[in-house]
MMTF fields as JSON, N, C-alpha, C and O atoms, coordinates in Angstrom:
{
  "mmtfVersion": "1.0.0",
  "mmtfProducer": "UNKNOWN",
  "numBonds": 307,
  "numAtoms": 308,
  "numGroups": 77,
  "numChains": 1,
  "numModels": 1,
  "chainsPerModel": [1],
  "groupsPerChain": [77],
  "chainIdList": ["A"],
  "bondAtomList": [4, 2, 8, 6, 12, 10, 16, 14, 20, 18, 24, 22, 28, 26, 32, 30, 36, 34, 40, 38, 44, 42, 48, 46, 52, 50, 56, 54, 60, 58, 64, 62, 68, 66, 72, 70, 76, 74, 80, 78, 84, 82, 88, 86, 92, 90, 96, 94, 100, 98, 104, 102, 108, 106, 112, 110, 116, 114, 120, 118, 124, 122, 128, 126, 132, 130, 136, 134, 140, 138, 144, 142, 148, 146, 152, 150, 156, 154, 160, 158, 164, 162, 168, 166, 172, 170, 176, 174, 180, 178, 184, 182, 188, 186, 192, 190, 196, 194, 200, 198, 204, 202, 208, 206, 212, 210, 216, 214, 220, 218, 224, 222, 228, 226, 232, 230, 236, 234, 240, 238, 244, 242, 248, 246, 252, 250, 256, 254, 260, 258, 264, 262, 268, 266, 272, 270, 276, 274, 280, 278, 284, 282, 288, 286, 292, 290, 296, 294, 300, 298, 304, 302],
  "bondOrderList": [1, 1, 1, 1, 1, 1, 1, 1, 1, 1, 1, 1, 1, 1, 1, 1, 1, 1, 1, 1, 1, 1, 1, 1, 1, 1, 1, 1, 1, 1, 1, 1, 1, 1, 1, 1, 1, 1, 1, 1, 1, 1, 1, 1, 1, 1, 1, 1, 1, 1, 1, 1, 1, 1, 1, 1, 1, 1, 1, 1, 1, 1, 1, 1, 1, 1, 1, 1, 1, 1, 1, 1, 1, 1, 1, 1],
  "groupList": [{"groupName": "UNK", "atomNameList": ["N", "CA", "C", "O"], "elementList": ["N", "C", "C", "O"], "formalChargeList": [0, 0, 0, 0], "bondAtomList": [1, 0, 2, 1, 3, 2], "bondOrderList": [1, 1, 2], "singleLetterCode": "X", "chemCompType": "L-PEPTIDE LINKING"}],
  "groupTypeList": [0, 0, 0, 0, 0, 0, 0, 0, 0, 0, 0, 0, 0, 0, 0, 0, 0, 0, 0, 0, 0, 0, 0, 0, 0, 0, 0, 0, 0, 0, 0, 0, 0, 0, 0, 0, 0, 0, 0, 0, 0, 0, 0, 0, 0, 0, 0, 0, 0, 0, 0, 0, 0, 0, 0, 0, 0, 0, 0, 0, 0, 0, 0, 0, 0, 0, 0, 0, 0, 0, 0, 0, 0, 0, 0, 0, 0],
  "groupIdList": [1, 2, 3, 4, 5, 6, 7, 8, 9, 10, 11, 12, 13, 14, 15, 16, 17, 18, 19, 20, 21, 22, 23, 24, 25, 26, 27, 28, 29, 30, 31, 32, 33, 34, 35, 36, 37, 38, 39, 40, 41, 42, 43, 44, 45, 46, 47, 48, 49, 50, 51, 52, 53, 54, 55, 56, 57, 58, 59, 60, 61, 62, 63, 64, 65, 66, 67, 68, 69, 70, 71, 72, 73, 74, 75, 76, 77],
  "secStructList": [7, 2, 2, 2, 2, 2, 2, 2, 2, 2, 2, 2, 2, 2, 2, 2, 2, 1, 1, 1, 1, 7, 7, 7, 2, 2, 2, 2, 2, 2, 2, 2, 2, 2, 2, 2, 2, 2, 2, 7, 7, 7, 1, 7, 7, 7, 5, 7, 6, 6, 7, 7, 5, 7, 7, 2, 2, 2, 2, 2, 2, 2, 2, 2, 2, 2, 2, 2, 2, 2, 2, 2, 2, 2, 2, 2, 7],
  "xCoordList": [-3.706, -3.811, -2.9, -3.271, -1.484, -0.362, -1.318, -1.263, -2.411, -2.835, -3.962, -4.309, -4.468, -5.638, -4.883, -5.189, -3.743, -3.111, -2.3, -2.453, -1.751, -1.067, -2.764, -2.984, -3.572, -5.026, -5.316, -5.834, -5.246, -5.897, -4.715, -4.853, -3.506, -2.177, -2.558, -2.843, -2.481, -2.797, -3.591, -3.281, -4.891, -6.068, -5.678, -5.819, -5.032, -4.897, -3.778, -3.74, -2.944, -1.711, -2.564, -2.282, -3.506, -4.397, -5.059, -5.02, -5.549, -6.25, -5.675, -6.265, -4.317, -3.219, -3.052, -3.225, -2.738, -1.741, -3.084, -2.941, -4.125, -4.955, -4.381, -4.896, -3.261, -2.832, -2.238, -2.569, -1.909, -1.338, 0.497, 1.349, 0.595, 2.007, 2.795, 4.024, 2.126, 2.374, 2.694, 1.8, 3.792, 4.041, 2.838, 2.378, 2.462, 1.836, 2.18, 2.475, 2.185, 2.313, 1.396, 1.695, 0.349, -0.71, -0.579, -1.022, 0.009, -0.117, 0.927, 0.652, 2.273, 3.394, 2.653, 2.525, 1.769, 1.288, 0.095, -0.318, -0.529, -1.488, -0.797, -1.17, 0.231, 1.045, 1.603, 1.4, 2.439, 2.694, 1.82, 2.123, 0.618, -0.423, -0.765, -0.848, -1.064, -1.204, -0.601, -1.141, 0.97, 2.235, 1.9, 1.791, 1.77, 1.888, 0.468, 0.594, -0.608, -2.006, -1.273, -1.542, -0.686, -0.193, 0.334, 0.119, 1.181, 2.174, 1.598, 2.128, 0.209, -0.239, -0.586, -0.8, -0.613, -0.941, -2.248, -2.205, -3.083, -4.203, -5.265, -6.207, -5.069, -5.747, -7.176, -7.953, -7.106, -8.1, -7.572, -8.003, -6.76, -6.166, -7.575, -8.788, -7.002, -7.888, -7.94, -7.125, -9.063, -9.586, -10.327, -11.025, -10.168, -10.951, -12.204, -12.272, -13.244, -14.192, -14.486, -15.482, -12.953, -13.215, -12.139, -11.376, -12.181, -11.292, -10.124, -9.677, -9.447, -7.691, -7.439, -8.114, -5.922, -5.444, -4.878, -4.233, -5.139, -4.666, -3.22, -3.139, -2.113, -0.897, -0.275, 0.904, -0.877, -0.293, -0.302, 0.652, -1.582, -1.853, 0.125, 0.825, 0.31, 1.536, 2.483, 3.323, 2.806, 3.738, 3.551, 4.456, 2.265, 1.548, 1.984, 2.755, 1.474, 1.705, 3.1, 3.364, 3.939, 5.465, 5.7, 5.772, 5.877, 5.96, 5.635, 6.355, 4.402, 4.075, 4.493, 4.379, 5.117, 5.452, 6.863, 7.36, 7.712, 8.805, 8.964, 9.885, 8.066, 8.039, 7.73, 8.195, 6.783, 6.288, 7.402, 7.658, 7.981, 9.77, 10.462, 10.748, 10.844, 11.707, 11.341, 12.112, 10.204, 9.508, 9.71, 10.028, 9.622, 9.885, 11.209, 11.412, 12.029, 13.531, 13.92, 14.498, 13.489, 13.826, 13.238, 14.051, 11.973, 11.5, 12.165, 12.088, 12.935, 13.036, 14.537, 14.9, 15.173, 16.975, 17.23, 18.382],
  "yCoordList": [20.842, 19.879, 18.676, 17.503, 19.192, 17.959, 17.381, 16.167, 18.381, 17.677, 16.507, 15.658, 16.728, 15.982, 14.788, 13.708, 14.99, 13.585, 12.676, 11.462, 13.236, 12.516, 12.112, 10.902, 12.761, 11.864, 10.824, 9.903, 10.549, 9.558, 8.39, 7.167, 9.194, 8.108, 7.24, 6.043, 8.173, 7.557, 6.44, 5.339, 6.925, 6.018, 4.594, 3.568, 4.748, 3.56, 2.541, 1.356, 3.191, 2.701, 2.177, 1.061, 2.893, 1.905, 0.684, -0.509, 1.148, 0.066, -1.482, -2.549, -1.099, -2.274, -2.945, -4.157, -2.188, -2.721, -3.152, -4.176, -2.438, -2.557, -2.231, -2.625, -1.463, -1.01, 0.752, 1.496, 0.93, 2.556, 2.53, 3.193, 1.532, 1.567, 0.264, 0.279, -0.859, -2.155, -3.181, -3.254, -4.016, -4.55, -5.951, -6.167, -6.764, -7.983, -8.218, -7.455, -10.125, -10.986, -10.41, -9.886, -10.57, -9.886, -8.764, -8.414, -8.316, -6.734, -6.636, -5.917, -7.54, -7.805, -8.421, -7.922, -9.722, -10.28, -9.842, -10.412, -8.587, -7.994, -6.935, -6.521, -6.299, -5.271, -5.96, -5.539, -7.249, -8.07, -8.075, -7.833, -8.426, -8.607, -7.811, -8.069, -6.451, -5.21, -4.836, -4.456, -4.906, -4.68, -5.733, -5.338, -6.772, -7.758, -7.12, -6.687, -7.125, -6.75, -5.34, -5.131, -4.65, -2.846, -3.397, -2.872, -4.713, -4.984, -5.478, -5.441, -6.12, -6.855, -5.832, -4.635, -6.618, -5.902, -6.675, -7.08, -6.666, -7.732, -6.786, -7.366, -5.552, -4.508, -3.87, -2.954, -4.658, -4.072, -3.028, -3.235, -2.074, -1.338, -0.7, -0.722, -0.312, 0.51, 1.961, 2.393, 2.492, 3.541, 4.361, 3.89, 5.804, 6.558, 6.948, 6.725, 7.46, 7.884, 8.3, 8.106, 9.36, 9.933, 8.851, 9.379, 7.48, 6.374, 6.916, 6.878, 7.52, 7.733, 6.641, 6.22, 6.161, 4.869, 5.36, 6.398, 4.677, 5.201, 4.453, 3.269, 5.368, 4.743, 5.087, 4.798, 5.595, 6.403, 4.969, 4.608, 4.12, 3.031, 1.936, 1.606, 1.743, 0.949, 1.656, 0.94, 3.07, 3.653, 3.51, 3.358, 3.546, 3.432, 2.059, 1.795, 1.153, -0.35, -0.765, -1.458, -0.38, -0.142, 0.154, -0.732, 1.669, 2.1, 1.143, 0.658, 1.167, 0.328, -0.968, -1.46, -1.652, -3.172, -2.992, -3.835, -1.791, -1.733, -1.448, -1.948, -0.597, -0.193, -1.304, -1.456, -2.223, -3.63, -4.568, -4.998, -4.876, -5.548, -4.985, -5.597, -3.863, -3.191, -3.604, -4.036, -3.425, -3.488, -5.187, -5.491, -5.927, -7.487, -7.916, -8.603, -7.13, -7.386, -7.074, -7.917, -5.574, -4.979, -6.423, -6.982, -6.78, -7.246, -8.712, -9.269, -9.664, -10.527, -10.484, -11.456, -9.775, -9.711, -9.502, -9.43],
  "zCoordList": [-1.002, -1.862, -1.297, -1.298, -0.746, -0.041, 1.189, 1.384, 2.243, 2.939, 2.738, 3.56, 1.291, 1.053, 0.816, 1.32, -0.065, -0.507, 1.051, 1.181, 1.745, 3.023, 3.588, 3.65, 3.866, 4.416, 3.427, 4.06, 2.324, 1.418, 1.471, 1.486, 1.493, 1.353, 2.947, 2.983, 4.223, 5.385, 5.533, 5.988, 5.004, 4.868, 4.438, 5.105, 2.892, 2.547, 2.875, 2.542, 3.541, 4.344, 5.687, 6.122, 6.287, 7.356, 6.467, 6.767, 5.539, 4.882, 4.37, 4.196, 4.226, 3.618, 5.101, 5.227, 6.129, 7.092, 8.283, 8.95, 8.428, 9.477, 10.983, 12.029, 10.866, 12.151, 12.14, 11.217, 12.563, 12.741, 12.872, 12.281, 13.841, 14.154, 14.683, 14.626, 15.193, 15.482, 14.369, 13.525, 14.161, 13.351, 13.572, 14.693, 12.435, 12.219, 11.208, 10.288, 11.307, 9.991, 8.998, 7.925, 9.465, 8.387, 7.69, 6.596, 8.381, 7.844, 6.494, 5.534, 6.572, 5.524, 4.911, 3.793, 5.126, 3.716, 2.949, 1.939, 3.604, 2.71, 2.243, 1.146, 2.835, 2.036, 0.651, -0.488, 1.07, -0.435, -1.693, -2.862, -1.12, -1.817, -2.692, -3.892, -2.001, -2.577, -3.54, -4.578, -3.277, -4.207, -5.332, -6.493, -5.085, -6.507, -7.36, -8.505, -6.79, -7.674, -8.199, -9.382, -7.791, -8.506, -9.807, -10.899, -9.574, -10.84, -11.844, -12.954, -11.593, -12.674, -13.733, -13.545, -15.087, -16.113, -17.123, -18.284, -16.372, -16.884, -17.943, -18.484, -18.144, -19.05, -18.159, -18.429, -17.2, -16.596, -15.311, -14.176, -15.54, -14.527, -13.384, -13.591, -12.498, -11.503, -12.357, -13.173, -11.922, -12.864, -11.971, -11.073, -12.234, -11.393, -11.898, -13.107, -11.411, -12.395, -13.415, -14.11, -13.655, -14.899, -15.907, -16.716, -15.768, -16.443, -16.73, -17.877, -15.666, -15.66, -14.721, -13.782, -15.359, -14.768, -13.248, -13.099, -12.434, -11.159, -10.767, -10.441, -10.862, -10.731, -9.488, -9.282, -8.77, -7.274, -6.502, -5.813, -6.704, -5.367, -5.338, -4.381, -6.812, -6.592, -6.133, -5.59, -6.096, -5.034, -3.815, -2.995, -3.549, -1.924, -1.649, -0.727, -2.475, -2.051, -1.764, -0.781, -2.552, -2.585, -1.32, -0.468, -0.99, 0.23, 1.698, 2.571, 1.476, 2.484, 2.841, 3.964, 1.571, 1.685, 2.075, 2.821, 1.577, 2.508, 3.809, 4.455, 4.347, 5.744, 6.59, 7.72, 5.905, 6.497, 6.635, 7.76, 5.792, 5.807, 6.656, 7.685, 6.474, 7.717, 9.126, 9.983, 9.213, 10.539, 10.725, 11.875, 10.111, 9.667, 10.527, 11.528, 9.585, 9.695, 11.254, 11.94, 11.83, 13.035, 14.172, 14.909, 14.136, 15.251, 15.173, 16.269, 13.972, 13.933, 14.446, 15.108, 14.284, 14.589, 16.089, 16.515]
}
């Protein structure tokens, strides 16, 4: 189960950033946008096929956003 979660998390990370290791401004912008969407409460939450609210996207997008911000700070300093 952990391997499946890690694999899916890595895929979501790649979808958000578009890269594996290199920093880009676009990756930072996209990660901030994904995190902002995860915080919105419009009543139409992201749901799975079984009508369960998908909560882990918010945590994953927050982690990706923080990592991209750290990368940006390291490059700009």
